[in-house]
C-alpha positions, 0 to 999 in steps of 0.5 A: 493529481486533478479531482477528475484524474484522480477519479478516474484512475481510481475507477480504471484500477477497480474495472481493470483488476477488480481488486485494489487495496488496503489491508489484508489481516487483522494482525497487521494494518497496511495501506497503499495510497491514493490520490486526493484532495479535500476543501470544505464543510460538514454538519452532524446528524443526529438520531432523529430519535433520543437513544442513548449514545454509544462509545461511537457515537461520542467519537465521531461527534468529537471528530465532527466538532474539530472538522467545524472548528476548522472550516467556515459556515457555508449554505446547503451542507452533505450530512456526514453522518446518519444513525438510526435503530439497527431494526427498523421495520420494513416499511420505514426502511422503504420509506428511508430508501425512497427520501431521495438521499445516498446512503453509504454504509461505512463498516470501520473497526471501531470499538475492537478492543485494540487501540491501534485498530481504533486509530486507523478506524478513526483516521478512515472515518475522519478522511471519509468525512472531508471526502464527502464534504468535498464533493459537495452533494447534500445529498450522501449521507454515511451510515457509519457502523462499527464491526469491532474488527471482527467477523461477527462484528463485521456481519451485524454492521452489514446487516443494520446498515442494509436496514438502514438503507444503504445503497453500498457499502464501503469497508470492512477493513479485514479480509476475514471480515469481508468474506464474512459480510459478502453473502449478506451483501449479495443476498440483498443485492448491495455492492461492496468496496472493501478495504482488504489487499486479499485477491481471494476475497474479491468476487463480482460486487465485492470490489477491493480498493487500493493497490495490491500487492501482485499490482507493484510487483508487476509495475516495478519489473514492467519498469525495470525491464524497460530499463534494461534490467534482465536478470532478478533476485530477491529476498522474500519474507516469511509473511503472508505479504512475502508469501503473494509477492513469491507466487507472483514473482516467477510469472511476472518477471517471465511474463516481460521477458526476464529471468529469475535467477536466485530467491532467498526466504528470511524471517521476520527476525532481524537476525534471521536478515544474515544468513539469506543476504550472504547467501544470495550474495554468494559472498563465500565464493566470491570472496574465495574468487578475490583471493584466486585472482589477487595470487593471479595477479601477484604471479603476473606482476612477480614475472614483470618485476623478478629481481625487484625488492618488496620495498620498491615493488609496488613504485617498481609496479605502478610505472612499468604496468599501470594497468596491472597495478591499478586492478590490483589496487581495485580488487584491494578495495574489494570484499569479493570478485566477480559479477553477481549473476543477476542485475536487480534484487527485489526487496518487497519489505518496508519500515524498520525490517527495511531498514535492517536488510538493506544495509546487509547488501552493500555489507555482503559486497552486492553493490546498489551501484552495480545492482538496482534495489527493487521494492515495492508500495512498502517503500513508500515513506519519506523516512526510508529515503535516508537509507544510503543503501536504498537512495537511487532504488526503485519501487512503485507508488503513485505520485506523492502531490495529491497524498501530500495535499490530503494529508496536510489538508487533514493535518489542518483539520485534524490537527495530525497526519493521517495513517496512508490508509486513510485515502482510500477512505476518501476515494472510495466515497468520492467513488460512490458520489461520483457514480452516483452523479452519473446515474442517481436513480442506480448509481452501484450496478455492475455496468457502472462498477465495471465501466472501462471508461472510468468515470 
């Protein structure tokens, strides 16, 4: 996707729903991809006042050094990072706000005590830094604050960012943290672009960036209906993500003129998937139906060949009644008999769990050549394309070209591939850059953020 298109599409999602996506809880990190590409340079602005360096400062310094080593020297480079005292006097804050810079608060779960969460924070920071240099706007400064991955830490980080002159805040990651910082940001009239995909935390002035599970579901149901699928079933995990899909499922199917005929739920453990899939496949009933149908066909064959010896029966039936013989042969190859009451099944799962779930469907005689397998953005994993039951399935996700370009650039600079969620930080920073270019004096007002024409 071209950069101009990426900008417009990003805002259109934000405008049309007020809700985009990222991560929903402190127990799991998930992400959906939004497009972008990155190209050029960086510097690091150290604190103007000598204070003891925090672990976050060291981490940012090392990441920025890696960025510098990967890029050529250029002039008039933007500032990737700014840090000052969390308790600036009012007159100093006024001076900061009026110094011509666009200050963007970035709240990330650094120093959380969970190494995986810290790694996610690093990916988000790195991607945000890439965006700053890609847009090449020297006046844009990121004010990076650690939230510790907690509500209390997020509240403290928000106050610090606002005190240092942040005009807009990107983050935090977790829904509970977003709830904690919302009243602080609103009281200061500072808009928030959060990474949560929990619809309930979005309010006027609090925007979520990415794609919601409900949006994924809407798009895949719409596409399936346009392709002629009418009757839907679903296998839904008993997780917060699954609960949101379940709540939106029937209204979405109904809105597009389809019919939801069956829904089964399973717990997170792989062994708990067996019975729900068997029930969804109506395996026992269809297996009995096969036995009854085979008995009927064989009775018909015996009537046609009443005196034929057993050893000659098959050959004689193939010659005298080839169509009947073919029906018997086909039925013998199947485990069950009879059509399923649905022509599409929704599997809102991903990763290892999807790799455990998907093979159970053909095992219980749900043929992916006859029933279309549908997924959400959780399917957006190249490794899943190697799973035979999922080949030919459909899922909703942005075009992979932009992600490929972004992740390739990220790897070239930082030496490793980013997590999917990293692109959200890139696009959030790009959004702030675009808005500040349109109206430098008041870039993040509600009218700009809700412009139906995009930007």
